[in-house]
N, C-alpha and C positions, 0 to 999 in steps of 0.2 A: 556520845557523838560530839564531834568538835563543833565549836560555835558556828563556823561558816557552813558546815553541813546542815546544822539544825535550822539556821536562818534560811538556807536554800530550800529546805523541805517545806517550810511554811509559805515561802514565796511561790513555789511550784504547786502547792496544794490548791491555790485559788488563781488559776491562770488569768481570769478577767480582773483580778485585783479587788473585787467587790466583796469584802468580808461582811458588809452590812446585811446582805441578803441571806446569810447562812444561819442566823439565829439571833437570840436576844438573851440578855441576862436579866434576872429579876430577883427580888428578895422578899422574904417574909420577916417577921420579927425575930425568928430564931434561926433561919437558914438562908443560904445563898444558892441560886440555881442557874442553869443554862438550858434554854429551850433550843433544840436543833430543828431547823426548818425541814431538812431532807427526810429525817426519820420520824419526826414528831416526838422523839424521846426528850425527857427532862432529866438532867443529871444534877445531883447535888455537888456543890463545889466547896473547896476550902477557900479561905480568904484570899490567898495569893493567886490561886487559879481563877477565881472570880475576877480579881483585879486585872489580870492579864487578858482574860477573855473579853472583859468589858472594854479594855483599851483596843484590842484587835478589831472588835466589832464597831466601836465608835469611830475609830480613825481609819478603818478599812485597811488594816495591814500592820506591818511591823514598825512603821515610821515613828510612832509616838510611844513605844514601849519604855523609853527612858523616863517618861513622865510618871510611870508607876512608882518610882522611888525605890524599887528593889535593887539591891546590889547585883552586879552582873552574874556572879556565881549562882545566886538564888534564883534570878530570872531564868537562867538557862536550865536550872533544875525544874522549875515550873513548866517551862516549854517542853521539856522531856516528858513530864507527866501528862501534859495535854496531848502530846504526840501519841503516847501510848493509848490514851482514851480514844483518839481519832481512829486509830487503827483497829482497836478492839470493838468499838461501838459503831463504826462507820459514820461518825458525825462530821459536820463541817464539809460535807461533800455533795450538797444539793446541786443538781445540774442547773445550768442556765436554761430556763424554760422558754421555748420558742413558739408554743401554741397552747391553747386550752383544749381539754379533753373533748369538749362539745364540738370542736371543729372537725373531729374525726367521726362524729356520729351523724347518721343519715336522718334527716327530718322526714318523717313519713306520716301517713294518715292512720297508722295502726296504733295510735296512742290510746292509753287508757286514762280517761279523765277521772281524777279522784274527787275534785270539788268544783262545783259551779256556784258562782256568786251572782245572783240576779239583782240588778239595780231596779227595784220596783218603782222608785220615785226620786226626783231631784228636789222634792219639796221637804220642808220640815216645819213643825209647829214651834220650834225654839230657834233662837239666834245666839247660840253659845259664842262667847267672845273669842275663844281660841279655835273655833271650828275652821278646818281647812277650806270649807266651801263659802266662807265669807268673801265679800267682793274685793277686799283688799289683799287677798292671797292670790298672787298672780299665777301660781303653778297649777291651780285647780279650777274647775268650773265653779260658777256661782250657784245659788239656789234658783230654782225655776218651778214652773207648774207642770213640767214634763213628767208623765207617768208611763210606765211600761204597759202595753196592751196585752190582753190574753193571747192574741195571735202570736206576738213575739215571744212571750213566756213559753207557750206551748212548743213553738219551733225550737227554742233553746233547749228545753227539756228533752225533746225528741232527739236532738243532735247529741246531747250529753249521754243519754242512755244507750244510744247506738254506738258510742265510743267509750263505754265505761267498763270497769272491772268488777271485782268482787265486793267493793265497798264504795259508796257514793255519798258525798256530803252536799246537800243542797242548802245553801245559805242565802239570806235575804239582806239587802243593803239599801241605803238611801243616801241623803235625807233620813227621815224617820220612816222605816219600812211599815210600821203599823198604820200609817196613813192609808196604806193600801192593803189593809187586813183581808178584805174579801178576795183580792187577787192572791195574796199569800196563801190563804186557805185553799184556794182553787189549785194552786201549784203543788201544795203538799198532797192533796188528794190525788192529783194526776200523777205525780211522781211515785206515789205508793202503788198506783195501778201499773206503771211502767216497770217497776223494779222486778227483777227476776226472782224466782222462788228462793234461791240461795244467796241472793244479793243483800248485803247489809246496807240499810238506808238510814242516814242521819240528817236531821234538820238543825238549823241554828240561825240566830240573828242577834244583833245588838239593838237595844231600844233605850230611849230616854225615860221610859217607864210612865210617862204622864198620860198615855192613852190607854193603858191596860184596863180592861173591864173583866168582870167575872166570867162572862161568856168566852172571851179570848183565853183567859187563864185555864178554864176548864177544858177547852179544846186542846191547848198545848199539853196539859197534863195527861190527856188521853193518848198521846202519841207514844210510840215505842221508844224513840230516841230523839231527843231535842235538847239543844243547849241554848240557854237564853242568858245573855249578858246585859245587865242593867247598868246605866251610867249614873253614878252617885258619887259626888266628890267629897262628901263628909258632912259635918253638921251644917245646919241651915245657913249660918253666916258665911261659911266658906263655899258651900255649894252655890249659893245665890250670887256670889261675886261674878261668876262667868256664865252659869247655866240659866239664861234668862229667856223669857218669851219675846215675841215680836214687839210687845208693848214695854219691854225692858223690866218686867216684873219677874221676881224669882220663881223657880219651878220646884223648889224643894218639897213643898207640901204635896203636890200632885205626884211627884216621883216616889215619895214615901208611901203614899196611898196605893200606887200601882205595885210597888214592891211587896207590900203587905198582902195584896190580893193574890199575887203570884205565889208567894210562899205558902199561903193558906190553902190554895187549890192544889198545888203540886205536892206539898207535904215533904217530910224529911226522909221518908222511906222509899220514895220513887226513884229507883236506880236508873231508869231510862231517861228521865227528864231532869235536867239540872239547871240551877240558877246560879249565876256568878255576878260579881260586881266589879266594875272597873272605875277606879277613882283617878282622875287626872290631877296630877300635882302641879301647882302653879306657884309663882313667887308670892311672898318671900319664902325661900327654901330654908326654913329654920327647924331645928329639932322641936321647938315648942309647938309649931304649927302641925308637924307630923304627929306628935304625941296627941294633939287634940283630935286629929282625924282618926288615929288609931283607937283612942279611948271611945270615940263616938260609935265606931263599929262594934267594939267589944261590949258596949252597954245596951245595944238594941235587944230587948228581952225576947222578942219573937223571931229573931233571925236564926235559922237553923245553923248548927255548927258545920254542916257540910257545904255551906255557901262559901265559895272561894272568893277572896277579895284580893284583887291585884291592882297595881298602880301603873300609870303611864305618864308621859310628859307631853307637853304641847308639841305637836309636830312642827318642825322648823326651828324650835328652840334648842339650845344646847346647854343643859344644866351644868355639865362638867366644864364647858368653856367659860361659863359665867363666873364660876367660883374657883376654878383651878388654873387661872391663866399663868401664874408663876410656875406651877408644877407642869403645866402643859408645855411650856417652853423647854423644859428638861425632858419631856416625854416620859415622865415618871409619875405614876399615881399610886400612892400608898393605900392599901386596902384596910378597911376596918380600923382606922386610927381613932382612938378615943379623943385625941386632940383635934380632930376634924370638927370645927365649930358648926358645920352645916350637916354633917353626918350623911352625905349622899349615898355613900357606899353601903350604908345600913338600911336604906329606905327604899330599895327597889321593889320590895314587897311589903305591904303593911302587915297583913296577917294571913297566914295560910291556915292555921288552926288557932282560933282565938283563945283556946284554953291552954296554950303552950307558949312559953316565952320564945320569941324568935331570936335565935343567936346568930344565925347566918342568913341575912335577907338578900340572897343573890337572885339576879334575874334568871329565870328557869332556862331560857334558851342559851344564855351565855355559859352557864355551868354545864349544861348538857353538851355544848359544843366542845368544851375542854375534855370532858369525860369520854366522849365518843370520837375523839380525833383519831386520825390514822396514826398508828405507831408501827413502824416496820423495821426489819433487821437491816435492810438496804435502803438507800435514799429513794424516795418516791420519784418516778420518772415523768409524771404528768401532773397537771393541776386543773382544778375545777374553775369555772367562771365565778370565782369568789363565792358569794352566797346566793347566786342566781338559780332559779328553778328552770326546768325545761318549759319554754313557752307553750301554752295550750295543752300541756300534759298534766302536770300536777294539779293545776287549778285554772279556771277559765272565768273571766269576769265579763258579764253581758250587760251592756248599758241599756237605758230605757229605749234607745233607738234600735237595739238588736246588734250593736257592734261588739266584736270580741276584743278584749284587751288582756294583757298578761295577768294583771291582778288589780284589786280595788285600791291598793296603796299608791299606785302610780297616777299622777295627774294626767296632763295632756301627753300622749305618747302615740307612736304609730300603731294603727289598728292591725290585728292579726287575723281578721276574718269577720264573718257576720252570720246571722241565723239563716240567711238565704243560700249562701254558698259554702258554708263551713269554714275550716281553717285555711288561711292564705299561707301556704308553706314557703313561697318565695319571699314574702314579707318577713316571716319569722327568721329565715336564714340570713337575709340581708341586714335587718335592723338589730336582731338580738343575738346573732352568732358572729357573722363576718365583721360588721361595723364595731360591735363590742370588742372583739379581739383586736382589731386594727388599732383602736384608740387606747385600749387598756394594757396590752402586752408590754409596752416599754416600761411602765411603772410596776406592774404586777410581777414581772420576771425578775425584778430587782428588789423585791420586798420580802423580809423575813416572815411576815404574817400571812403570806398568801394562802396557806392551807387552813388557816383559822378565820379568814376574813368573812364577815357576814354582809358586806355591802352587796346590794342586789339592784336589779333594774329600777326599783322604786326610788333609789337614791340618786339616780343620775340620768334621767330621761326627760325630754320635753317633746313637743309635738313633731319636731323634725327628726328626733332620734336621740342617740347618746350625747350628753353634754359632758365632755371629759373634764372641763374645768370644775364643774359642779362635783364630779366624782373626786378629783384631786383634792378639793377642799375638805373632803371627809376622810381622806386617807390617814392624815395625822391623828385625828381623833380615834379612828379605828385601831391604829396601832397602840395608842395609849390605853384604850379600853381593853384590848386583848392582853396587854401586859398586866393590867390590873386584874383581869379575870384569871390569868395564870397564877398570880400571886395569891389571890383570894382562894382559888381552888386548892393550892398547896398548903395554905394555912389551915384550911378545913382538914386536909389530909393529915396534917401533923397533929391536930388537936381532937378531931372528932370524925375519923374516917367512915364510920357507919352511917353518918349523915348522907354520904354520897351514894349509898345503895339505891336510893329512890331514883337516881338518874341513869342507872345502868342500862335500862331497856327503853328509855324515852327516845323519841325521834323528834328532830327539829321540824317545826311547822312553818 
């Protein structure tokens, strides 16, 4: 094909001229790749193809191809190769999306609620320094003496089981939910009565472990299905830096005592009742500090091997922004680099199995998102609302006052109903479908990461509704994270593909 015809082909391929929305290039230590937005395909590239695709995407078209440094004859040959791939694989043809799929869906009352989160109390016996409910965190409520009443809890459970499916998760939230243990027990017993004969029922909660008694542990151990997550940040000197009482004393000793009671009563062979640990990682983010935390958990002699230990970071902080500012400017984050002095990409999970060296410490949801992404022969013609769930359907958060919210991770946000009147379908449509689409579409329709994006309502709402500036501030980080996840996934695929088998059937939660 002549030069003019070839350049015309690429010009006409993208009528809106926005190549940046069509995909991204990324690399591992050994290979070069292109991710296609429209089909979800990932294609391995030669060095020159990678160079040209990177230039097309970065400069949104042919204008800067001269900067690749390739001689004209070689450049045209590369463009011919790319053209053949475009036609064979249907890549670089993602449409300009003008709506979210949710806009075509009718909001009805025939939903099947999968999970209800009952906010039993706004109180807590600790004052962890990084807690989102501290008074200096403007996006969330503070602590208070407000507790849920049995009347509100009962009405919430009645509503949920009248609108539930084959499986229901009843989880408890606070504050510290065990401050209201009698109410929790009453809710569990009542939900058990409400559950249908063939309905699978699960319970769960997160606790700071300091209030656990043998009576509580024995009761939880007697349940058919219950997931308990204890908060423990590591050895005493690290845990007590932030997890303190109202008198500013450390909580490590009581937390360890509560954890020991739990695992002793539940045992290692109880398949229905599980105990997990969440460790919040806080600065300084050093390999030495993480090694100390890791070693601590490995050496607890009485901790069963089936106790899963996961990590999280302070909400509102950005670990990657703090240490990767130069990389972030380039929107490139190299995965698993031995030269990374802080080793963040190796530390997203401390230990899944403490008797096995952890070679790939990827965040479970991120790896699952890449593994289970849409991969199609033809470009996908519609897009989801990023990582948002269907409000009032997958999960329902009930406050102490009986108000319905989308989930527990959102701070102040528009209410979507209450225990007296059920779901407010008009509010759901206005605030979480129409307004979300109106504010988000201009950016999302021009973003290569739209089908892999995990941003949800929790990231961008305040009490008035969507805060688009808040969302925009997270988009850059989201793209950098997804590019890193793509690279990390394909590095694993190159070196140890069997490791990915565990993610084949997992679902994002």
